KETI-743495 format. One record per residue (C-alpha): residue number from 1; residue in one letter; y, x, z. Coordinates in Angstrom, 3 decimals, always signed. Example, Ala and Ser with C-alpha at 12.3 -4.5 7.8 and 13.67 -1.06 7.14 Angstrom:
% KETI-743495
@n:1, res:a, c2:-4.500, c1:+12.300, c3:+7.800 $
@n:2, res:s, c2:-1.060, c1:+13.670, c3:+7.140 $
This chain:
% KETI-743495
@n:1, res:m, c2:-201.081, c1:+233.607, c3:-24.037 $
@n:2, res:k, c2:-201.426, c1:+233.065, c3:-20.069 $
@n:3, res:a, c2:-203.125, c1:+235.191, c3:-17.994 $
@n:4, res:a, c2:-203.553, c1:+236.205, c3:-13.902 $
@n:5, res:v, c2:-202.135, c1:+239.473, c3:-13.710 $
@n:6, res:l, c2:-202.767, c1:+241.740, c3:-10.936 $
@n:7, res:t, c2:-199.505, c1:+243.558, c3:-10.421 $
@n:8, res:s, c2:-200.547, c1:+245.187, c3:-7.496 $
@n:9, res:l, c2:-203.126, c1:+245.256, c3:-4.298 $
@n:10, res:g, c2:-203.119, c1:+243.077, c3:-1.433 $
@n:11, res:s, c2:-200.797, c1:+240.991, c3:-3.520 $
@n:12, res:p, c2:-201.640, c1:+237.077, c3:-5.225 $
@n:13, res:l, c2:-202.384, c1:+237.202, c3:-8.909 $
@n:14, res:a, c2:-199.390, c1:+236.348, c3:-11.308 $
@n:15, res:i, c2:-199.795, c1:+233.504, c3:-13.783 $
@n:16, res:e, c2:-197.955, c1:+234.497, c3:-16.689 $
@n:17, res:d, c2:-197.347, c1:+234.858, c3:-20.336 $
@n:18, res:v, c2:-198.675, c1:+238.176, c3:-21.880 $
@n:19, res:p, c2:-198.630, c1:+239.518, c3:-25.617 $
@n:20, res:e, c2:-201.877, c1:+238.397, c3:-26.444 $
@n:21, res:p, c2:-204.524, c1:+241.698, c3:-27.782 $
@n:22, res:t, c2:-204.805, c1:+243.160, c3:-30.987 $
@n:23, res:l, c2:-208.005, c1:+243.292, c3:-33.157 $
@n:24, res:g, c2:-208.601, c1:+247.155, c3:-34.094 $
@n:25, res:t, c2:-211.560, c1:+248.369, c3:-35.852 $
@n:26, res:g, c2:-214.651, c1:+248.395, c3:-33.746 $
@n:27, res:e, c2:-213.376, c1:+245.019, c3:-31.301 $
@n:28, res:v, c2:-213.928, c1:+241.595, c3:-31.353 $
@n:29, res:i, c2:-211.296, c1:+239.108, c3:-29.442 $
@n:30, res:v, c2:-212.623, c1:+235.894, c3:-27.799 $
@n:31, res:d, c2:-211.305, c1:+232.611, c3:-26.876 $
@n:32, res:v, c2:-212.455, c1:+232.466, c3:-23.165 $
@n:33, res:v, c2:-213.718, c1:+229.524, c3:-22.218 $
@n:34, res:a, c2:-214.603, c1:+229.801, c3:-18.861 $
@n:35, res:t, c2:-215.543, c1:+233.451, c3:-16.527 $
@n:36, res:r, c2:-216.811, c1:+233.509, c3:-12.980 $
@n:37, res:v, c2:-215.118, c1:+234.413, c3:-9.692 $
@n:38, res:l, c2:-217.144, c1:+237.042, c3:-7.786 $
@n:39, res:s, c2:-217.392, c1:+236.259, c3:-4.235 $
@n:40, res:y, c2:-216.260, c1:+239.171, c3:-3.201 $
@n:41, res:m, c2:-213.003, c1:+239.476, c3:-5.543 $
@n:42, res:n, c2:-210.590, c1:+238.782, c3:-2.754 $
@n:43, res:e, c2:-211.526, c1:+242.307, c3:-1.431 $
@n:44, res:v, c2:-211.093, c1:+243.822, c3:-4.956 $
@n:45, res:f, c2:-208.031, c1:+242.280, c3:-4.773 $
@n:46, res:d, c2:-206.600, c1:+243.662, c3:-1.572 $
@n:47, res:g, c2:-208.344, c1:+247.133, c3:-1.683 $
@n:48, res:t, c2:-210.924, c1:+246.475, c3:+0.726 $
@n:49, res:r, c2:-213.779, c1:+247.409, c3:-1.869 $
@n:50, res:n, c2:-211.170, c1:+250.793, c3:-3.172 $
@n:51, res:y, c2:-212.363, c1:+249.771, c3:-6.679 $
@n:52, res:a, c2:-211.262, c1:+251.834, c3:-9.462 $
@n:53, res:l, c2:-208.797, c1:+249.536, c3:-11.125 $
@n:54, res:d, c2:-205.368, c1:+250.878, c3:-12.895 $
@n:55, res:l, c2:-202.536, c1:+248.470, c3:-12.127 $
@n:56, res:p, c2:-200.686, c1:+245.894, c3:-13.567 $
@n:57, res:v, c2:-204.476, c1:+244.458, c3:-14.806 $
@n:58, res:i, c2:-205.804, c1:+241.038, c3:-15.711 $
@n:59, res:p, c2:-209.041, c1:+241.280, c3:-13.753 $
@n:60, res:g, c2:-212.286, c1:+239.282, c3:-14.682 $
@n:61, res:p, c2:-215.448, c1:+240.505, c3:-15.516 $
@n:62, res:g, c2:-217.379, c1:+238.965, c3:-18.668 $
@n:63, res:g, c2:-216.738, c1:+235.479, c3:-19.328 $
@n:64, res:i, c2:-218.253, c1:+232.609, c3:-21.755 $
@n:65, res:g, c2:-215.801, c1:+232.063, c3:-25.046 $
@n:66, res:r, c2:-215.727, c1:+231.465, c3:-28.653 $
@n:67, res:v, c2:-215.175, c1:+234.283, c3:-31.186 $
@n:68, res:r, c2:-211.720, c1:+234.443, c3:-32.674 $
@n:69, res:a, c2:-211.667, c1:+237.183, c3:-34.681 $
@n:70, res:i, c2:-214.107, c1:+240.271, c3:-35.642 $
@n:71, res:g, c2:-213.493, c1:+243.760, c3:-36.913 $
@n:72, res:p, c2:-215.115, c1:+244.816, c3:-39.678 $
@n:73, res:d, c2:-217.843, c1:+246.735, c3:-38.552 $
@n:74, res:a, c2:-219.349, c1:+242.782, c3:-37.641 $
@n:75, res:t, c2:-221.781, c1:+241.893, c3:-39.690 $
@n:76, res:r, c2:-223.865, c1:+238.728, c3:-37.625 $
@n:77, res:l, c2:-220.969, c1:+237.505, c3:-35.784 $
@n:78, res:s, c2:-219.115, c1:+234.441, c3:-36.828 $
@n:79, res:i, c2:-215.266, c1:+232.852, c3:-36.058 $
@n:80, res:g, c2:-216.053, c1:+230.269, c3:-33.841 $
@n:81, res:d, c2:-219.630, c1:+231.542, c3:-32.335 $
@n:82, res:w, c2:-220.353, c1:+230.683, c3:-28.512 $
@n:83, res:v, c2:-220.880, c1:+234.234, c3:-27.016 $
@n:84, res:f, c2:-221.444, c1:+235.809, c3:-23.756 $
@n:85, res:c, c2:-219.346, c1:+238.854, c3:-23.148 $
@n:86, res:d, c2:-220.529, c1:+241.514, c3:-21.396 $
@n:87, res:p, c2:-218.207, c1:+243.313, c3:-19.218 $
@n:88, res:t, c2:-220.213, c1:+246.963, c3:-19.044 $
@n:89, res:v, c2:-218.588, c1:+249.104, c3:-21.499 $
@n:90, res:r, c2:-219.715, c1:+252.330, c3:-22.755 $
@n:91, res:s, c2:-218.317, c1:+255.013, c3:-24.332 $
@n:92, res:r, c2:-219.457, c1:+255.582, c3:-27.412 $
@n:93, res:d, c2:-220.092, c1:+259.269, c3:-28.137 $
@n:94, res:d, c2:-222.966, c1:+260.065, c3:-25.452 $
@n:95, res:v, c2:-225.286, c1:+257.419, c3:-25.997 $
@n:96, res:v, c2:-227.660, c1:+259.963, c3:-23.317 $
@n:97, res:a, c2:-225.188, c1:+259.214, c3:-20.267 $
@n:98, res:p, c2:-222.273, c1:+257.667, c3:-21.557 $
@n:99, res:d, c2:-219.214, c1:+256.894, c3:-19.328 $
@n:100, res:i, c2:-219.361, c1:+253.110, c3:-18.390 $
@n:101, res:a, c2:-216.350, c1:+250.327, c3:-16.947 $
@n:102, res:l, c2:-216.545, c1:+247.625, c3:-16.214 $
@n:103, res:q, c2:-213.617, c1:+246.164, c3:-18.177 $
@n:104, res:g, c2:-211.203, c1:+243.407, c3:-15.515 $
@n:105, res:l, c2:-212.750, c1:+245.070, c3:-12.826 $
@n:106, res:t, c2:-213.893, c1:+248.975, c3:-11.937 $
@n:107, res:a, c2:-214.676, c1:+251.704, c3:-13.609 $
@n:108, res:a, c2:-216.875, c1:+255.370, c3:-12.954 $
@n:109, res:g, c2:-215.152, c1:+258.453, c3:-12.997 $
@n:110, res:p, c2:-212.967, c1:+259.940, c3:-14.913 $
@n:111, res:g, c2:-214.670, c1:+259.337, c3:-18.340 $
@n:112, res:g, c2:-214.535, c1:+255.368, c3:-16.985 $
@n:113, res:m, c2:-211.148, c1:+255.487, c3:-16.248 $
@n:114, res:r, c2:-210.574, c1:+256.684, c3:-19.968 $
@n:115, res:l, c2:-212.211, c1:+253.772, c3:-21.821 $
@n:116, res:q, c2:-210.321, c1:+251.174, c3:-18.879 $
@n:117, res:q, c2:-207.255, c1:+252.425, c3:-20.080 $
@n:118, res:h, c2:-208.232, c1:+250.736, c3:-23.853 $
@n:119, res:f, c2:-210.537, c1:+247.866, c3:-22.634 $
@n:120, res:r, c2:-208.782, c1:+247.330, c3:-19.336 $
@n:121, res:h, c2:-207.949, c1:+243.528, c3:-19.480 $
@n:122, res:g, c2:-210.369, c1:+240.655, c3:-18.504 $
@n:123, res:s, c2:-211.021, c1:+237.733, c3:-18.799 $
@n:124, res:f, c2:-208.943, c1:+235.778, c3:-16.187 $
@n:125, res:a, c2:-207.071, c1:+234.856, c3:-19.409 $
@n:126, res:e, c2:-206.817, c1:+233.237, c3:-22.657 $
@n:127, res:q, c2:-208.272, c1:+236.189, c3:-24.772 $
@n:128, res:m, c2:-210.245, c1:+238.690, c3:-24.446 $
@n:129, res:r, c2:-210.955, c1:+241.646, c3:-26.437 $
@n:130, res:l, c2:-214.362, c1:+243.642, c3:-26.144 $
@n:131, res:p, c2:-215.686, c1:+246.336, c3:-27.745 $
@n:132, res:t, c2:-218.343, c1:+244.674, c3:-30.996 $
@n:133, res:e, c2:-221.728, c1:+245.363, c3:-29.239 $
@n:134, res:n, c2:-220.144, c1:+243.986, c3:-25.920 $
@n:135, res:v, c2:-220.504, c1:+240.013, c3:-27.994 $
@n:136, res:k, c2:-223.616, c1:+238.053, c3:-27.428 $
@n:137, res:r, c2:-224.113, c1:+235.279, c3:-28.985 $
@n:138, res:l, c2:-225.573, c1:+232.414, c3:-26.840 $
@n:139, res:g, c2:-226.504, c1:+229.643, c3:-30.064 $
@n:140, res:t, c2:-224.660, c1:+226.294, c3:-29.671 $
@n:141, res:i, c2:-223.589, c1:+224.710, c3:-26.529 $
@n:142, res:t, c2:-220.968, c1:+222.563, c3:-25.200 $
@n:143, res:p, c2:-217.865, c1:+223.437, c3:-23.792 $
@n:144, res:e, c2:-219.021, c1:+221.874, c3:-20.308 $
@n:145, res:e, c2:-221.990, c1:+224.029, c3:-20.391 $
@n:146, res:a, c2:-220.076, c1:+227.034, c3:-21.050 $
@n:147, res:t, c2:-219.079, c1:+226.844, c3:-17.057 $
@n:148, res:q, c2:-222.901, c1:+226.862, c3:-16.234 $
@n:149, res:w, c2:-223.475, c1:+229.338, c3:-18.507 $
@n:150, res:c, c2:-221.453, c1:+231.657, c3:-16.514 $
@n:151, res:a, c2:-224.464, c1:+232.445, c3:-14.139 $
@n:152, res:l, c2:-224.885, c1:+234.977, c3:-16.763 $
@n:153, res:g, c2:-223.278, c1:+237.510, c3:-15.145 $
@n:154, res:t, c2:-224.453, c1:+237.205, c3:-11.964 $
@n:155, res:l, c2:-228.636, c1:+237.308, c3:-13.284 $
@n:156, res:l, c2:-227.909, c1:+240.056, c3:-15.439 $
@n:157, res:v, c2:-227.730, c1:+242.474, c3:-12.649 $
@n:158, res:p, c2:-231.151, c1:+242.339, c3:-11.119 $
@n:159, res:y, c2:-232.546, c1:+242.127, c3:-14.652 $
@n:160, res:g, c2:-231.240, c1:+245.390, c3:-15.154 $
@n:161, res:g, c2:-232.746, c1:+246.749, c3:-12.413 $
@n:162, res:f, c2:-236.286, c1:+245.171, c3:-13.252 $
@n:163, res:l, c2:-236.100, c1:+246.733, c3:-16.973 $
@n:164, res:a, c2:-235.906, c1:+250.156, c3:-14.962 $
@n:165, res:a, c2:-238.524, c1:+249.094, c3:-12.667 $
@n:166, res:n, c2:-240.913, c1:+247.841, c3:-16.046 $
@n:167, res:l, c2:-241.495, c1:+245.119, c3:-14.381 $
@n:168, res:q, c2:-244.641, c1:+243.524, c3:-15.785 $
@n:169, res:p, c2:-246.233, c1:+239.944, c3:-15.708 $
@n:170, res:g, c2:-248.403, c1:+239.281, c3:-12.555 $
@n:171, res:e, c2:-247.455, c1:+242.483, c3:-10.068 $
@n:172, res:t, c2:-245.663, c1:+241.400, c3:-6.921 $
@n:173, res:v, c2:-242.118, c1:+242.010, c3:-5.927 $
@n:174, res:l, c2:-239.726, c1:+241.983, c3:-2.855 $
@n:175, res:v, c2:-236.317, c1:+241.388, c3:-3.073 $
@n:176, res:s, c2:-234.193, c1:+243.249, c3:-0.276 $
@n:177, res:g, c2:-231.294, c1:+240.501, c3:+0.102 $
@n:178, res:a, c2:-233.267, c1:+237.949, c3:-1.064 $
@n:179, res:t, c2:-230.801, c1:+235.147, c3:+0.642 $
@n:180, res:g, c2:-227.828, c1:+236.627, c3:-0.826 $
@n:181, res:n, c2:-225.739, c1:+235.438, c3:-3.914 $
@n:182, res:f, c2:-226.944, c1:+238.218, c3:-6.562 $
@n:183, res:g, c2:-230.332, c1:+238.799, c3:-4.163 $
@n:184, res:s, c2:-231.145, c1:+234.962, c3:-4.922 $
@n:185, res:a, c2:-230.783, c1:+235.422, c3:-8.610 $
@n:186, res:a, c2:-233.539, c1:+238.077, c3:-8.587 $
@n:187, res:v, c2:-236.228, c1:+236.071, c3:-7.033 $
@n:188, res:s, c2:-235.649, c1:+233.596, c3:-9.886 $
@n:189, res:v, c2:-235.010, c1:+236.574, c3:-12.182 $
@n:190, res:a, c2:-238.375, c1:+238.045, c3:-11.457 $
@n:191, res:l, c2:-240.489, c1:+234.510, c3:-11.391 $
@n:192, res:a, c2:-238.696, c1:+234.416, c3:-14.966 $
@n:193, res:m, c2:-240.536, c1:+237.770, c3:-16.431 $
@n:194, res:g, c2:-244.176, c1:+236.751, c3:-14.715 $
@n:195, res:a, c2:-244.385, c1:+237.998, c3:-11.414 $
@n:196, res:a, c2:-247.148, c1:+236.666, c3:-9.347 $
@n:197, res:c, c2:-245.763, c1:+236.805, c3:-6.011 $
@n:198, res:v, c2:-242.092, c1:+237.358, c3:-4.467 $
@n:199, res:v, c2:-241.573, c1:+238.585, c3:-1.259 $
@n:200, res:t, c2:-238.122, c1:+236.835, c3:-0.052 $
@n:201, res:p, c2:-237.240, c1:+238.974, c3:+3.553 $
@n:202, res:g, c2:-234.096, c1:+237.292, c3:+5.186 $
@n:203, res:r, c2:-232.828, c1:+235.956, c3:+8.676 $
@n:204, res:n, c2:-231.655, c1:+232.578, c3:+7.185 $
@n:205, res:e, c2:-234.551, c1:+230.381, c3:+7.417 $
@n:206, res:k, c2:-232.458, c1:+227.696, c3:+6.052 $
@n:207, res:i, c2:-231.931, c1:+229.381, c3:+2.833 $
@n:208, res:l, c2:-235.807, c1:+231.288, c3:+3.056 $
@n:209, res:a, c2:-236.533, c1:+227.496, c3:+2.972 $
@n:210, res:d, c2:-234.586, c1:+226.368, c3:+0.106 $
@n:211, res:l, c2:-236.057, c1:+229.472, c3:-2.016 $
@n:212, res:v, c2:-239.579, c1:+228.121, c3:-1.773 $
@n:213, res:r, c2:-238.315, c1:+224.787, c3:-2.388 $
@n:214, res:r, c2:-236.819, c1:+225.634, c3:-5.502 $
@n:215, res:f, c2:-239.420, c1:+227.712, c3:-7.022 $
@n:216, res:g, c2:-243.063, c1:+226.525, c3:-5.134 $
@n:217, res:s, c2:-245.371, c1:+229.403, c3:-4.065 $
@n:218, res:r, c2:-244.904, c1:+231.853, c3:-5.711 $
@n:219, res:v, c2:-241.857, c1:+232.738, c3:-3.120 $
@n:220, res:r, c2:-243.042, c1:+234.484, c3:+0.193 $
@n:221, res:p, c2:-240.313, c1:+234.398, c3:+2.882 $
@n:222, res:v, c2:-240.446, c1:+236.211, c3:+5.671 $
@n:223, res:k, c2:-237.923, c1:+236.012, c3:+8.888 $
@n:224, res:l, c2:-236.459, c1:+239.210, c3:+9.744 $
@n:225, res:t, c2:-236.338, c1:+240.077, c3:+13.619 $
@n:226, res:g, c2:-234.798, c1:+243.519, c3:+13.537 $
@n:227, res:v, c2:-237.186, c1:+245.985, c3:+14.344 $
@n:228, res:e, c2:-237.912, c1:+248.069, c3:+11.677 $
@n:229, res:h, c2:-242.079, c1:+248.426, c3:+12.092 $
@n:230, res:d, c2:-242.365, c1:+244.868, c3:+12.873 $
@n:231, res:d, c2:-240.724, c1:+243.630, c3:+9.579 $
@n:232, res:r, c2:-241.984, c1:+246.163, c3:+7.545 $
@n:233, res:e, c2:-245.865, c1:+245.168, c3:+8.410 $
@n:234, res:a, c2:-244.554, c1:+241.447, c3:+8.261 $
@n:235, res:m, c2:-243.237, c1:+242.069, c3:+4.845 $
@n:236, res:k, c2:-246.854, c1:+243.006, c3:+3.995 $
@n:237, res:r, c2:-248.914, c1:+240.259, c3:+5.535 $
@n:238, res:a, c2:-247.087, c1:+238.159, c3:+3.277 $
@n:239, res:a, c2:-247.306, c1:+239.570, c3:-0.193 $
@n:240, res:s, c2:-250.854, c1:+238.234, c3:-1.994 $
@n:241, res:g, c2:-251.436, c1:+241.686, c3:-2.620 $
@n:242, res:p, c2:-249.996, c1:+245.147, c3:-2.481 $
@n:243, res:i, c2:-246.510, c1:+245.321, c3:-3.232 $
@n:244, res:d, c2:-245.740, c1:+246.918, c3:-6.756 $
@n:245, res:c, c2:-242.090, c1:+246.991, c3:-6.996 $
@n:246, res:v, c2:-238.993, c1:+246.690, c3:-4.475 $
@n:247, res:l, c2:-235.488, c1:+245.644, c3:-5.699 $
@n:248, res:d, c2:-232.865, c1:+246.953, c3:-2.670 $
@n:249, res:i, c2:-229.414, c1:+244.664, c3:-3.487 $
@n:250, res:m, c2:-228.256, c1:+244.352, c3:+0.230 $
@n:251, res:p, c2:-224.226, c1:+244.691, c3:+0.503 $
@n:252, res:p, c2:-222.059, c1:+247.118, c3:+2.215 $
@n:253, res:s, c2:-222.781, c1:+245.653, c3:+6.114 $
@n:254, res:v, c2:-226.268, c1:+245.927, c3:+5.978 $
@n:255, res:s, c2:-228.093, c1:+248.704, c3:+8.160 $
@n:256, res:t, c2:-230.417, c1:+251.343, c3:+6.835 $
@n:257, res:n, c2:-232.863, c1:+250.131, c3:+8.909 $
@n:258, res:v, c2:-233.048, c1:+247.262, c3:+7.065 $
@n:259, res:v, c2:-233.175, c1:+248.179, c3:+4.007 $
@n:260, res:r, c2:-235.979, c1:+251.532, c3:+5.040 $
@n:261, res:a, c2:-238.581, c1:+248.780, c3:+6.239 $
@n:262, res:a, c2:-237.972, c1:+246.718, c3:+3.030 $
@n:263, res:i, c2:-238.591, c1:+250.067, c3:+0.374 $
@n:264, res:m, c2:-241.539, c1:+251.665, c3:+2.330 $
@n:265, res:t, c2:-243.788, c1:+248.422, c3:+1.994 $
@n:266, res:v, c2:-243.886, c1:+249.041, c3:-1.840 $
@n:267, res:r, c2:-248.012, c1:+250.528, c3:-2.445 $
@n:268, res:p, c2:-248.385, c1:+253.967, c3:-3.440 $
@n:269, res:y, c2:-247.694, c1:+254.541, c3:-7.275 $
@n:270, res:g, c2:-245.274, c1:+251.863, c3:-6.550 $
@n:271, res:r, c2:-241.221, c1:+251.750, c3:-7.423 $
@n:272, res:v, c2:-238.041, c1:+251.208, c3:-5.847 $
@n:273, res:v, c2:-235.276, c1:+249.638, c3:-7.542 $
@n:274, res:l, c2:-231.603, c1:+250.380, c3:-5.530 $
@n:275, res:m, c2:-228.929, c1:+248.423, c3:-6.392 $
@n:276, res:g, c2:-227.108, c1:+247.575, c3:-3.026 $
@n:277, res:g, c2:-224.045, c1:+248.640, c3:-1.589 $
@n:278, res:v, c2:-225.233, c1:+250.678, c3:+1.550 $
@n:279, res:g, c2:-223.261, c1:+253.630, c3:+2.342 $
@n:280, res:m, c2:-220.448, c1:+252.427, c3:+0.326 $
@n:281, res:a, c2:-218.045, c1:+251.486, c3:+3.311 $
@n:282, res:g, c2:-219.070, c1:+254.416, c3:+4.925 $
@n:283, res:g, c2:-221.618, c1:+255.379, c3:+7.649 $
@n:284, res:a, c2:-224.969, c1:+256.797, c3:+7.567 $
@n:285, res:g, c2:-226.835, c1:+256.907, c3:+4.413 $
@n:286, res:l, c2:-230.514, c1:+256.014, c3:+3.418 $
@n:287, res:e, c2:-232.824, c1:+257.986, c3:+5.080 $
@n:288, res:l, c2:-236.580, c1:+258.054, c3:+3.253 $
@n:289, res:s, c2:-239.212, c1:+260.867, c3:+4.744 $
@n:290, res:y, c2:-239.973, c1:+263.287, c3:+1.533 $
@n:291, res:p, c2:-243.641, c1:+263.639, c3:+2.493 $
@n:292, res:w, c2:-244.099, c1:+259.802, c3:+2.244 $
@n:293, res:i, c2:-241.876, c1:+259.909, c3:-1.665 $
@n:294, res:m, c2:-244.140, c1:+262.573, c3:-2.659 $
@n:295, res:r, c2:-248.238, c1:+261.946, c3:-1.700 $
@n:296, res:n, c2:-247.764, c1:+258.377, c3:-2.298 $
@n:297, res:c, c2:-245.903, c1:+258.906, c3:-5.654 $
@n:298, res:i, c2:-242.873, c1:+256.699, c3:-5.542 $
@n:299, res:s, c2:-240.528, c1:+256.169, c3:-8.221 $
@n:300, res:i, c2:-236.969, c1:+256.309, c3:-7.252 $
@n:301, res:h, c2:-234.534, c1:+254.174, c3:-9.238 $
@n:302, res:g, c2:-231.039, c1:+254.275, c3:-9.063 $
@n:303, res:v, c2:-229.312, c1:+251.882, c3:-11.333 $
@n:304, res:w, c2:-226.094, c1:+250.486, c3:-12.068 $
@n:305, res:m, c2:-226.065, c1:+247.076, c3:-14.024 $
@n:306, res:y, c2:-228.094, c1:+247.091, c3:-16.822 $
@n:307, res:p, c2:-228.699, c1:+248.537, c3:-20.654 $
@n:308, res:p, c2:-226.674, c1:+247.459, c3:-24.031 $
@n:309, res:d, c2:-229.453, c1:+245.089, c3:-24.989 $
@n:310, res:a, c2:-230.327, c1:+243.298, c3:-21.797 $
@n:311, res:a, c2:-227.421, c1:+240.280, c3:-22.563 $
@n:312, res:s, c2:-229.879, c1:+239.417, c3:-25.217 $
@n:313, res:r, c2:-232.801, c1:+239.857, c3:-23.749 $
@n:314, res:l, c2:-231.965, c1:+237.598, c3:-21.040 $
@n:315, res:i, c2:-230.777, c1:+235.252, c3:-23.130 $
@n:316, res:a, c2:-233.853, c1:+234.473, c3:-24.571 $
@n:317, res:l, c2:-235.379, c1:+233.511, c3:-21.491 $
@n:318, res:v, c2:-233.091, c1:+231.066, c3:-20.790 $
@n:319, res:r, c2:-233.472, c1:+229.242, c3:-24.289 $
@n:320, res:a, c2:-237.037, c1:+229.487, c3:-23.754 $
@n:321, res:g, c2:-237.200, c1:+227.946, c3:-20.419 $
@n:322, res:l, c2:-238.237, c1:+230.366, c3:-18.530 $
@n:323, res:l, c2:-234.998, c1:+230.702, c3:-16.262 $
@n:324, res:r, c2:-232.795, c1:+228.255, c3:-15.657 $
@n:325, res:l, c2:-228.952, c1:+228.084, c3:-15.133 $
@n:326, res:e, c2:-229.391, c1:+224.641, c3:-13.858 $
@n:327, res:e, c2:-230.049, c1:+225.947, c3:-10.079 $
@n:328, res:y, c2:-226.327, c1:+226.598, c3:-10.204 $
@n:329, res:e, c2:-224.035, c1:+224.773, c3:-8.247 $
@n:330, res:t, c2:-220.438, c1:+225.259, c3:-9.987 $
@n:331, res:t, c2:-216.862, c1:+224.949, c3:-9.525 $
@n:332, res:a, c2:-214.642, c1:+225.401, c3:-11.731 $
@n:333, res:f, c2:-210.816, c1:+225.769, c3:-11.369 $
@n:334, res:d, c2:-208.027, c1:+226.145, c3:-13.723 $
@n:335, res:l, c2:-205.968, c1:+229.332, c3:-15.212 $
@n:336, res:d, c2:-203.012, c1:+228.173, c3:-12.970 $
@n:337, res:h, c2:-205.209, c1:+227.529, c3:-9.822 $
@n:338, res:a, c2:-206.654, c1:+231.499, c3:-10.434 $
@n:339, res:n, c2:-205.828, c1:+232.194, c3:-6.151 $
@n:340, res:e, c2:-207.707, c1:+229.243, c3:-5.373 $
@n:341, res:a, c2:-210.807, c1:+230.044, c3:-7.025 $
@n:342, res:v, c2:-210.744, c1:+233.885, c3:-5.859 $
@n:343, res:t, c2:-210.536, c1:+231.923, c3:-1.889 $
@n:344, res:h, c2:-213.082, c1:+229.226, c3:-2.964 $
@n:345, res:a, c2:-215.266, c1:+232.050, c3:-3.983 $
@n:346, res:a, c2:-214.792, c1:+233.887, c3:-1.232 $
@n:347, res:a, c2:-216.181, c1:+230.992, c3:+1.489 $
@n:348, res:h, c2:-218.169, c1:+230.096, c3:-1.459 $
@n:349, res:g, c2:-220.462, c1:+232.602, c3:-2.086 $
@n:350, res:g, c2:-224.006, c1:+232.267, c3:-1.156 $
@n:351, res:p, c2:-227.459, c1:+231.439, c3:-3.495 $
@n:352, res:f, c2:-226.940, c1:+230.117, c3:-6.483 $
@n:353, res:r, c2:-223.192, c1:+228.809, c3:-5.741 $
@n:354, res:l, c2:-220.734, c1:+229.313, c3:-8.821 $
@n:355, res:t, c2:-216.986, c1:+229.713, c3:-9.102 $
@n:356, res:v, c2:-215.550, c1:+229.441, c3:-12.004 $
@n:357, res:i, c2:-212.447, c1:+230.073, c3:-14.076 $
@n:358, res:r, c2:-211.614, c1:+227.613, c3:-17.303 $
@n:359, res:p, c2:-208.405, c1:+229.319, c3:-19.187 $
């Protein structure tokens, strides 16, 4: 099969013919129809992000495709089914604290690296092998629609955060990082889950106005000034009442002052979800007041990705019409132009933009 292979950090992807994956028990092979390109994939490939990747590797986290082959433990899947390929691979021998690898992207710790040795290659290829439990049925779609369904991979990340926070219909949410690719997805997901109000702080007034245009008066934009106390009070005033849940999904480059200002808007007994990159590129860590956390009974959830059933639940939100994939503007490349796709994704990584490879 044809695949894009990363042979060394800092080098372009090599478009090569490689052996097709072979099926084992507990596995499924999928013909990849479309796969998204992360906006920061170039930083993974040049080593800037320092992701744990054992090279050479076929990169690409997740995608949309059709089932090509199934093992004996698959009782609901059929050959030809349209499916979402969930890249979050978990070890099967510890359900309480499984090791995790993001197939085709990175791994966490020694156990995650062991997983990566087998579920190694991602979706920048004509075929992909996954654990059976990572193949989620979509129902009937057209090959053209597969491109837009790639947005699931972006939407799933904040969805996992809101599931961890037990977000309830009618609650008020603040999304710290709302003007980014994942943050704007968080706004749409929170509204789809029934949030009454979503506070969207940011510096880019054009993007803030676009969020209101897309989703209406339930979105409450706040132009940040960089003054921590003033920004905190402005965010509180923008909400329709006490802020029940704060989701931080800021990138590594953001100051901890900006993150702290947003987090400390949450009401007593409120929940905070940390999913961003603060501190990952070095520098100061996030300082929060111990007495403030303790006396206000604040719950803080660190969340990486999402639970195993999240993809199926999110697909149901899309099918119900509560979450619109049509918000996403997509640009597609074929596999021969994978390097151009990576460059395009880095230059067009704003809200509701999606760069896709169609092998």
